[in-house]
N, C-alpha and C positions, 0 to 999 in steps of 0.2 A: 467472423464472425464480434459486430465491435460492441459491446458494454456503453449503454448511454447509462450514470446514474444520475437521476434525477430527484427534484426540492424546491418547495415551496418555497423553500428560506436561499436559496443558493442556484447559478446558472446553474445546464446542466453540466455535467463533466465524465466529458468521451475516452477511453481506456478502448487497445486493443487484447481479444479475446487472453491470446497474455498473461496479460500484464493484468487486467481487468479479472480473472480467474484469479489471477496468485495475489494480490491484495482481497479478494470473497476468503482463499483457503486461508488467508494468515490472520482473520480476521471471527475467524469458525460459519462464514454463515456459504451453506452452499454454493458456488458459481454456477445456479442455474443456467435458463434461462427467460428468468423473472424475479424476483426477488425483492424482499423488505425491509429493513437497519431500520428499529424504531428509536427514539431519543431514548431514550431508562437504558438503549445497551451501545452508546456510540462510544459511553466516555474507553467502555473495557477494548471495545475495537481502537478508542485510537493508542487506548491504551498494550495493546499487541500489535499494531506499526514502528511503534517506539522503540519497540523493544527486539523488534524482524530486524530496523535498523541499524539499531547499534549489535546485535548479532552480526551481519552480513559484514560492518567497517572493520568488526574485528576481529574477523572472518582471512578478510582483503592482511588486516594490517601484518597481524599472523605472517600469514601465506609472504610475502612481503622481507620481514621483517629473517625464515625460516630461510630463503635465499639465500637473499645479502648475506646470511654465518656460512651458509655451505660453500658464495661465493658464484654463484649464479644469474641468468637474470630474474630481475621478476615478473609473478611474472599479469600475467595484459588482461581486465576481464571484464565484462558488457559496458559499452558503450553508455550507456545512463544505467545509475541506480539504480534502488531497491530507493535509499533517499530523494531522488529524481521525481521515478513517480509519482510515490507514495503520499508528497508533501499536497500538493491539489486534494485528493480523496482527502486525509486531516485537515486542511482549510478549509472541506467541506464538511467534515462529520465535526465541526464548532461549532462552527453557526447556526448548524439545524439542528444540533444539542443544545444553543444557546438557546435556541425561538419554537425549541419541540416538535419540531420537524421530521419526518421522517425523509430516504434514502429509497425511492427507487431504480430498479430494472428493466426493462424488458417492460416495461405497457405503453 
């Protein structure tokens, strides 16, 4: 399944199901087949995504430093970070929030 996020203020954004679900869960939305993000929800959604990105990066840094301190090989992480996956969505949220247009998916 794919998530296709649409808005009148930005181009469509397509995410694979696991990535779209994760982003929606982070911002507190039901990752169902259809949904809407209202303009008044967008600042909170952006803040939640930015916090999740910071948390993930801090955890990765901690694990690398911990491994180095033990003399072990640092762990490998998923090839594409949450930051890389979420930045286009954050951009869409910013654009849509400024123009007061909702984002929908599954319609």
